[in-house]
C-alpha positions in Angstrom: 89.7 -23.8 -13.6 92.4 -25.3 -15.8 95.5 -23.9 -14.0 96.4 -27.3 -12.5 93.7 -29.5 -14.1 94.0 -30.9 -17.6 91.1 -30.3 -20.0 89.5 -33.3 -21.6 88.9 -31.8 -25.0 91.4 -30.7 -27.7 91.7 -28.3 -30.6 94.3 -28.3 -33.4 93.1 -25.1 -35.1 96.1 -23.0 -34.0 98.8 -25.5 -35.1 97.3 -27.0 -38.3 99.8 -27.9 -41.0 100.2 -27.9 -44.8 97.2 -26.9 -46.8 95.2 -26.2 -43.7 94.8 -22.5 -43.2 92.5 -21.4 -40.3 90.8 -18.4 -38.9 89.8 -18.6 -35.2 88.4 -16.3 -32.6 87.9 -16.6 -28.8 86.2 -14.2 -26.3 86.7 -14.4 -22.6 84.7 -12.6 -19.8 86.7 -11.0 -17.0 85.6 -13.9 -14.6 87.7 -16.4 -16.5 90.8 -14.2 -17.1 92.4 -15.1 -13.8 92.4 -11.6 -12.4 94.1 -9.9 -15.4 94.5 -6.3 -14.2 93.2 -3.4 -16.3 96.1 -1.6 -17.9 98.2 -4.8 -18.1 100.3 -5.0 -21.3 99.8 -8.4 -22.9 103.0 -9.6 -24.5 102.3 -13.1 -25.6 100.2 -16.3 -25.4 101.2 -19.8 -24.3 99.4 -23.1 -24.9 99.8 -26.7 -23.8 99.4 -30.2 -25.3 96.3 -32.3 -24.6 97.7 -35.2 -22.5 95.2 -37.8 -23.6 96.2 -37.6 -27.3 100.0 -37.4 -27.2 103.0 -38.4 -25.1 105.7 -36.9 -27.2 106.7 -33.2 -27.6 105.6 -31.1 -30.5 106.6 -30.3 -33.2 109.0 -33.2 -34.0 111.0 -31.0 -36.3 111.3 -27.2 -36.8 108.0 -25.9 -38.2 107.0 -22.6 -39.6 104.0 -20.6 -40.9 104.5 -18.1 -43.8 101.9 -15.8 -42.2 100.5 -16.0 -38.7 98.4 -13.0 -37.6 97.1 -12.3 -34.1 94.7 -9.5 -33.2 93.4 -8.6 -29.7 90.4 -6.4 -29.1 87.7 -5.2 -26.8 84.3 -6.8 -27.2 81.2 -4.9 -28.5 79.0 -7.9 -27.6 78.6 -10.2 -24.7 79.8 -13.7 -25.0 76.3 -14.9 -25.4 75.7 -12.2 -28.1 78.8 -13.0 -30.2 78.3 -12.9 -33.9 79.5 -15.6 -36.3 81.1 -12.7 -38.3 84.6 -12.3 -36.9 85.0 -8.5 -37.4 81.7 -7.8 -35.7 83.1 -9.1 -32.5 86.0 -6.7 -32.2 86.1 -3.2 -30.9 89.3 -1.2 -31.3 91.2 -4.1 -32.6 95.0 -4.1 -32.5 97.2 -6.3 -34.7 99.9 -7.6 -32.2 101.6 -10.1 -34.4 101.9 -10.4 -38.2 104.2 -12.3 -40.5 106.2 -15.6 -40.3 106.1 -17.8 -37.2 108.7 -20.4 -36.5 108.6 -23.1 -33.8 111.7 -25.0 -32.7 111.5 -28.8 -32.5 109.9 -29.9 -29.2 108.6 -26.5 -28.3 105.6 -28.1 -26.5 106.5 -30.4 -23.7 104.6 -33.7 -23.1 104.4 -36.5 -20.6 102.6 -34.7 -17.8 98.9 -34.2 -16.7 98.5 -31.3 -17.3 101.5 -30.6 -19.6 103.4 -27.4 -19.1 102.4 -24.2 -20.9 104.8 -23.6 -23.7 105.7 -20.3 -25.5 104.1 -20.1 -28.9 103.1 -16.5 -29.8 105.3 -13.6 -28.7 103.8 -10.4 -29.8 105.4 -7.8 -32.0 103.5 -5.1 -30.1 102.1 -5.3 -26.6 98.3 -5.0 -26.1 97.0 -2.9 -23.2 94.0 -4.7 -21.6 91.2 -2.2 -21.3 89.0 -4.2 -19.0 85.8 -6.1 -19.8 85.7 -9.0 -22.2 88.9 -9.8 -24.1 88.8 -11.0 -27.7 91.6 -13.0 -29.4 91.6 -13.4 -33.2 94.0 -15.7 -35.1 94.5 -16.4 -38.7 97.3 -18.4 -40.4 98.2 -20.0 -43.7 98.9 -23.5 -42.4 102.5 -24.6 -41.6 105.1 -26.2 -43.8 104.7 -29.5 -42.0 102.2 -32.4 -42.3 102.4 -32.8 -38.5 99.8 -31.4 -36.2 98.7 -32.0 -32.6 95.9 -31.2 -30.2 96.1 -28.3 -27.7 94.0 -28.4 -24.6 90.6 -26.9 -25.0 87.2 -26.5 -23.3 84.5 -28.2 -25.4 81.3 -26.5 -26.4 79.6 -28.5 -23.8 81.9 -27.4 -21.0 80.5 -25.3 -18.1 80.7 -21.6 -19.0 80.9 -22.1 -22.8 78.5 -19.6 -24.4 78.3 -17.4 -21.2 81.8 -16.9 -19.9 83.8 -17.9 -23.0 83.2 -18.9 -26.6 85.0 -19.7 -29.8 84.4 -19.7 -33.6 86.6 -21.3 -36.3 86.8 -21.4 -40.1 88.8 -23.4 -42.6 90.4 -20.5 -44.5 92.9 -17.7 -44.1 91.2 -14.4 -43.1 87.7 -16.0 -43.4 84.8 -13.6 -42.8 82.7 -15.9 -40.7 83.0 -19.0 -38.5 81.2 -21.8 -36.7 81.2 -22.9 -33.1 84.4 -24.5 -31.9 86.1 -25.6 -28.7 87.9 -22.8 -26.8 91.7 -23.4 -26.5 93.1 -23.1 -23.0 95.5 -20.2 -23.1 98.0 -18.7 -20.7 98.4 -14.9 -21.0 101.8 -13.3 -20.6 101.7 -9.7 -19.4 103.5 -7.0 -17.6 101.7 -5.1 -14.8 100.2 -1.7 -15.4 102.7 1.2 -15.5 103.1 3.1 -12.2 104.7 6.4 -11.6 105.6 8.9 -8.8 106.9 12.4 -8.8 108.5 14.6 -6.0 110.7 17.7 -5.4 113.7 17.4 -3.2 114.2 20.4 -2.7 115.1 21.9 -6.1 115.2 18.7 -8.0 112.4 16.9 -9.8 112.5 13.1 -9.1 110.4 11.0 -11.4 110.1 7.2 -11.1 108.1 4.7 -13.2 107.7 1.0 -13.1 105.9 -1.8 -14.9 107.7 -1.3 -18.2 109.3 -3.9 -20.5 113.0 -4.2 -20.2 114.8 -2.3 -22.9 111.6 -0.5 -24.0 112.2 3.2 -24.8 110.4 6.0 -23.1 110.7 9.8 -23.5 110.1 12.3 -20.7 108.2 15.4 -21.9 107.5 18.7 -20.3 105.4 21.8 -20.9 104.0 24.8 -19.0 100.7 24.5 -20.9 98.9 21.3 -20.1 96.4 21.7 -22.9 98.9 21.3 -25.6 98.9 18.0 -27.5 101.9 15.6 -26.7 103.5 16.4 -30.0 104.0 20.0 -28.9 105.5 19.2 -25.5 109.3 19.5 -25.1 111.4 16.3 -24.9 114.0 16.6 -22.0 115.2 13.0 -21.7 115.1 9.6 -23.5 115.6 6.5 -21.4 115.0 2.8 -21.4 113.3 0.6 -18.8 115.8 -1.4 -16.8 115.9 -5.1 -16.0 113.3 -4.6 -13.3 111.0 -2.7 -15.6 111.6 0.7 -14.0 113.5 3.9 -14.5 114.3 7.0 -12.5 114.9 10.6 -13.7 116.2 13.5 -11.7 116.1 17.0 -13.2 117.3 20.3 -11.5 114.6 22.9 -11.0 116.2 26.4 -10.7 114.5 28.9 -8.3 111.6 30.9 -9.8 111.0 28.4 -12.6 107.4 28.6 -13.8 105.1 25.7 -13.1 105.7 22.7 -15.3 103.9 19.5 -16.3 105.6 16.2 -17.1 104.6 13.1 -18.8 106.2 9.8 -20.0 105.7 8.8 -23.6 106.1 5.2 -24.6 107.9 4.7 -27.9 
C-alpha cells in the first residue's frame, strides 16, 4: 500500500540519537510482505524519510551507533496475539546484524513524496524467510549525534494495524517489554530462493545452481550413503557464486561408478 504512496505518520525509533537507546519490534503477516517468496534470503532493510516533517537529507553529518543489533524470526503468535514481551514473539530467532553501525551524511534522500528508500541496515548474515509472519527486532544504544528524524510509519490507527502488522517499542537497550508504537515502513532486500539442476551427459555430471549471493562460497559434497550427516560427506569442489548469483560444476563419472548423491553446502 505504501510502495508509491507516502505514509502520514512517522517514527524516529530506529534513528534516535545521543542518550536515546531503543528496543523495537515489528511483525508482518504474509499479505503485507509484497509477495516475499518462501526461501528468499533477506540481506538488508531500507527505510525512507517522512516528507511532511523534513525537506533535507539525513543525517546532516556522518553518524554512528556503537551497537546496533537486528534479529529476524518466525512468529509463534498471530499479529493480534502478539505479546508485549519481545522474546515471546520470536520463534527460531537469528541475529543478522550486531555491532557498530555508521551512516554517511545524507544517506536518506529528501524532497520527494514519497522519498526514495535508502540503505540503512545491511546484514552480516542473510536470513532465510520460512514463510508465515515475519518478525523484525531492533535494539540500539543511541547514536553519537543529537540529530534525529522521522521515518515513514503506519500509525496504530492505520487500516491493518493489529491484524496484518503491529509494532512495540521501549526506551532502553535490550528492553524486555514494550508498548504499542507505529510500524515503520520498510523495504526488504532479498535474493531469490536457491535453485539447482543436475544431469548426466553422457559420462559427466553437470550441476548448476542459481539465486546465490555474488562471491558467497559454496562447497559441493558427495556420498554413496545418503543417510550420512553432511559432515561425513566428501568435499569434491569449492566454488563461489558469480556476478549473476549462479555457478556450474562438471565432474567426470567413469563407467561402473557406484551410485552417488550430491549436495551444495553454503558456507
